[in-house]
N, C-alpha and C positions, 0 to 999 in steps of 0.2 A: 510651390506648396508641397510638403512631403505627403506620402501616401497615408500616414497615420494621423495627420493633423485633424483635430476635431473628432477623432474616432476613439471611443473608450479603450483604455488599456486593460488587458486581461493578464493577470499574473498566474502562471502555472507553478505550483509548489510541488517539488519532487524530493522526498526524503530518500537518502541512498545509504544502504548498508548491505554488504555482501551480495550485491546483484551485478557484479562486474560483467557477467555474461550478457546482461540485458540492458544495461544503462544506456549505451550508445543508441540502441534501437529505440528505446523510449524517448530519448532526446530527439532523435530523427523524426519521430512521429509528431513532436511539438513543432519542430522546424518546418514540417510539411503542412501545417495548418493553413487553411485557406482564409486567413484573416491577417491584416497587415500590422496589427499593433499588439504584440505578445511579448511579455518578458518571462523568462524561465529562471527560477531560482532553485538550484540543486543544493540540498543540505546534506553534507557528508557527516554522518553520525559516527565518525571514527571507524569506518569500515575496516574489517580485518584484512581484506584483500587489497587490490589496487585502488588507490585513491581516485575520487571523482576528478580531481584536478589533473591527474596524470592521464586518465582515460579520455578526457575531453579537451586536452591542451591544444589539439589541432582542429577542433570542431569549428565549422564555418558559421554557426548560428551566432549572429552579432549581438543579440540581446540576452546573453546568458551570463548569470552570476553564480558563483559557487561560494557557499558559506560552510565553514567547518566547525563542528562542535569540538571543544577541547577534550571532552570525554563522552563516551557513549551514554545517551540519555533515552533512547528508544524512539520508535517511529512517530509517536504522538507528539512528543516534544520537538522532534525535527520538523513536523508540519507547522507547529506554532512558531518556531524560529523563522521558517520561510515566510509565513504570513506577516510577521513583524518586520521583515526586511523588504516586503513587497510594496508596490505603489499603485496597483491596479484598482479600478472600480469594481472589477469582477475577479473572483478567485476560483481557481480550479486545482484541487489537490490530485496528484497523479503519482502512484507508486512507481519506482524505478524499474519494475519488471512488467509494467502494463503499457498500453498503447491507446492513442486517440485516432479516430478516423479523420482524414483531412477536412471534412465538412462539419466536424463536431461543433465548433463555435458558431458557425452560420446558423445552425438550427437551435442551439442552446440560447444564444443571445436573442433570437427572435421570440422564443418562448418566455424570455425573462422581461419582455417589454412592459407588461402590466405592473403597476406600482405595488400591488399586494403580493406579487410573486417574488420571493426572495431566493428560491433555490430551483434549479432545473435538473431533473434526472433524465437519463436516456435508458433505453434498453441495454442490457449487458451481453456482450458476446464472449462467452467463456471459451478459452482455447488452451492448448498445451496437453496436459494429461487427461483432460476431459473436453468435450465439445458440445455446447448447447447455448441457447439464448434464453434469458429470463428477464422479466420485468421486476425491478427492485421495489422494496417497500417504500410507500409514499404517504401513507395515512397513519393516524394514531393507532387504529385497530391493527394495521399491518405490524407495527412495532411491538404492540402487546402480544401479538402472536409469534414474535421473534422471526418474522419473515426476513429473508436476507436483504440487507440494505446495499447501497452502492458505495464503493470506496471513493469513486470519482463523481463529482457533480459540479455544476457552475453555481456559485453563490455570490450575491451582492455583498460588497464589503460591509454594508450596514447590518447585515445579518450577524456577522462576527462582532460588530460593535455593540449590538443589542443583546446577543446571547452570550458572548464571551468566546474565548478560544476553545480548542479541544481540551477535554479534561485529562490532564497528564497523570492522574491517579489511576486511570483505566489502562490495563494492558490490552484488553480486548473490548470491542463494542463501542469504540470512540465515535465511529460514524453514526451508529444507531442513537447514541446519546445526544450527539450534536443535532441530528436531523429532527429527533423528537422534541428537543428543546426549542428548535426553530418553530415547529408547529404549535407548541404550547405558548410561544411568544406572539402568535398571531400571523406569522409569515405563511404565505401560500407556497406549495410545492407543485410545480408544473412538470409534466412528463412528455418526453418526445418519443413516439413509438418507432424508434429506429435504433438498431444496435451500433451506436457510435463510439461506445467505450469498450475496449477489449481487455478482459481480465484474464491474466495468465495463471494457470494452476500448475505448480511444479513442487518437487519434494522439498525445496528450500523456501517455499512461500510461507508467509505468516499464517495463512488460513489453515495450513496443515496442523497447527498447534492450538486452534481456537477451542476454548472451553465454553460451551453454550450455557452450562450451569452458572459459570462465573458471570457471563453476560447478563443472564436473567436476574441473578442476585443484585448486581449493580444497578440494573435498570429499575428493579422494584424499589430499591432504596432511594434512587434519585427522582423517580417519576411515579410515586405511589398513587397520587390522585388520579392520574391518567389510567393506570392499571385497574384501579377500583371502578372507574367509569366504564371500562370495557370488560370487566371480569366475567360477566355472563357469556358474552360472545366468545371470549378467549377460551373459557373452560369447555364450551360446546365444541369449538373448533378442535381442541386437543383431544377430546373424547372421541370425536368422529374420526380423527386422523389415526388414533390408536386402533380402533376397531377395523378400520379399512386395512391397516397393515396386517392385523391378525387374519382378516378374510383373505388377503393376498397370499399369506403363508399357507393357509388351509387349501386354497385353490391350487397352489403348486403341488401340495402333497395332502390329499384328503385324509390320510391316516394320522396326521399330526393333530393332536388335541391342543387346546390353548395352553394348558399348563406345560406340556412338552415343548411347545414352540418357544415359550418364555425361557425355559431352562436351556434349550439349545442356543438361544440368542445370548444368554448369560455366559455359557461356556465358550461360545465363539468370541464374545467380547473379551473374556479373560485371557483366552489364547492370543488374540490380536494385541491385547494390552502388553502381555509378556514379550511378544515378538517385537513390538514397537520399542520397548525399553532396551531390549538387546541391541537392536539396530541403532538406537540413540547412543548407547554406550560405545558401540563400535565407531559411530560417526565422530563422537567426541574424541576418541582415541586417535583416529586418523587425522582429525583436525589438529590435535596437539602435535602429532608427529610431523605433519606438514609445516606447522609454524616453526618447530625446532629445526627442520631441514632447511627452511627458508632463511632462518637466522644464521645457521651454519654456512649456507651459501654466501650470504651477505658478508659474513666475517672473513671467509676465505677470499672473496673478491676484493675486499678492502685490504687484506694482507698482501695479496698479489700486487695491487695497485701501488701501495707504499714501497714494496720491495723494488718494483720496476722503476718508480720515480727516484729512489735512492741510487740505483744503478745508473740511471740516465744522468743524474746530477754528477755522479762520480766521473762518468765519461766526459761530460761537458767541461768539468774542471780540468781534467787531463788535457783536453783539446785546447782549452784556453791557455794553459801553461805552455803547451807545445807551440802555439801560435806566437806567443811572446818571445 
């Protein structure tokens, strides 16, 4: 009898785009899971760098499949593609720059045993450019407050069947939308108080471009009834948070008055906004130059190859005539 016979299959879904520095490490964390029945589906969303197939061609994980989009469709569509190609009773979305602790599934599956529990969250260990641990949003009130959700969670396949896939019209906030939809559909969300999911923050991560106003607008549009239900608690929370921030500013510098602090914040934001766009333009320029250099390298390599092959064929023909 095989180790996995009678044990539920878990499908890890990994969208991949421009994370060639981290992909192998992410796959290694899945291969190291202390659970015997895991399939990993990597969806290559037409990455501009090295393909997932090339990066993972020698990987020893034997239950790995790579699916490639014919054109770039975004990380939300990539997750949906992976889910549609999966067969597991449980689904775990994992970005290709993030990691799972080896005992992630042991704890998550245990918490998912009650029938009414459809999703299991764990604490999140943030690493990379920042380092801290946080407990992600798990209640309707959390989501109306726009508390940070988790990119990675364990979900029963029935949740996707009842709620639907990720909303591909959303560029940001697809996790918040999906998790809140699950709560609205009556599914329970369980939490494991252990930092078993490792979320990497770096300059090429999607979180660096998140627009919270855009997320709020889309959430209000899709979940209006829930936001109306919690509007009082949400407004009080935001008001309290605002005045706490003002108080912290004044504590740091008692001479600052509220009006001044707001103006200073506006000027700082405008300055950072300008600097960000300067860096973005520089990055785009460097990316373009890199792509052009790579194409030229490939063209020269191909030209040298055909030149060498032609010379070799000429020599072989000469040798053949000589031998005759």
